[in-house]
C-alpha positions in Angstrom: -47.8 160.5 252.0 -43.6 160.8 253.4 -41.4 157.2 256.1 -38.8 158.8 257.7 -37.3 156.1 259.4 -35.7 157.7 262.2 -33.8 157.2 266.1 -37.3 159.1 267.4 -35.2 160.0 270.8 -32.7 159.3 273.0 -32.6 160.3 276.9 -31.1 159.5 280.7 -33.6 158.6 283.1 -34.9 160.5 286.0 -36.8 158.8 288.2 -40.3 160.3 288.3 -42.3 160.2 285.3 -41.4 161.9 281.9 -41.7 162.7 278.1 -39.8 160.5 275.6 -40.7 160.9 272.9 -44.5 163.0 271.8 -45.2 162.1 268.1 -46.1 165.2 266.1 -48.4 167.0 264.8 -49.9 165.6 261.6 -47.3 162.6 261.3 -48.3 159.3 262.5 -45.5 156.9 264.3 -44.8 153.5 264.8 -42.4 152.2 268.0 -40.2 149.2 266.5 -38.1 148.8 269.3 -37.1 150.6 272.8 -33.7 150.0 274.0 -33.0 151.0 277.4 -29.2 150.9 278.8 -28.3 150.1 282.6 -25.3 152.0 282.9 -24.6 151.2 286.8 -23.3 148.1 288.4 -26.4 147.5 290.1 -29.6 145.9 289.0 -32.0 148.8 288.5 -35.6 148.6 286.9 -37.6 150.5 284.8 -40.8 151.9 283.8 -42.5 152.5 280.2 -46.6 154.3 279.9 -47.9 154.6 276.0 -50.3 157.0 276.8 -53.1 159.9 274.0 -52.7 163.4 273.9 -56.2 163.2 275.1 -55.2 161.6 278.9 -53.5 163.6 281.0 -51.8 161.9 283.6 -50.7 158.7 283.2 -53.1 155.5 285.1 -53.1 151.9 285.1 -54.1 151.4 281.3 -50.7 153.2 280.4 -48.0 151.4 281.0 -46.7 148.9 279.1 -43.6 147.8 281.0 -44.4 148.4 285.0 -41.2 148.1 287.3 -39.3 145.9 284.8 -35.9 145.0 285.7 -32.9 145.1 283.9 -29.4 143.9 284.9 -25.8 145.2 286.7 -23.8 146.8 283.6 -27.3 145.5 280.8 -29.8 146.3 278.4 -33.9 144.5 277.8 -34.9 145.5 274.1 -38.3 146.0 273.9 -38.8 145.1 269.9 -43.6 146.0 270.2 -44.7 147.9 267.1 -46.4 150.8 269.1 -48.5 152.9 266.4 -48.8 157.2 268.1 -50.9 159.7 266.3 -50.5 162.7 266.4 -50.0 164.1 270.2 -49.7 160.5 272.2 -46.8 160.1 274.2 -44.2 157.7 275.3 -42.8 158.4 278.8 -40.4 156.3 280.8 -38.7 156.0 284.3 -36.1 153.8 286.2 -35.2 153.2 290.0 -31.8 155.2 288.2 -30.6 158.2 286.4 -28.4 156.1 285.0 -30.6 154.1 282.9 -31.2 155.5 278.8 -33.6 154.6 276.7 -33.8 155.1 273.4 -37.2 154.5 271.1 -36.2 153.4 267.2 -39.0 154.0 264.8 -40.9 155.7 261.8 -43.4 159.0 261.3 -45.2 159.1 258.2 -46.3 162.5 257.4 
């Protein structure tokens, strides 16, 4: 089994839930950190969802952060250690399109 440490995903937020990262087939992933950067001059909120591949839509049990405030021109880093199986998703959204998300971790295949 090979472990690859990497930037798993980076994206600018949308104001509706969108997929940030999907674990590839035949792979497990450990997400060590997710960073949320607010480039706006006003505070914003963000939401992060971790959804197993078997679940076709987001429900209350999937939220790991919901409507959390990140200050104006500020950054929030969440060190989590989330483990994902093949097909599992990280989905994100923010109250503004001026937030960016970056996920860092390792893929094991």
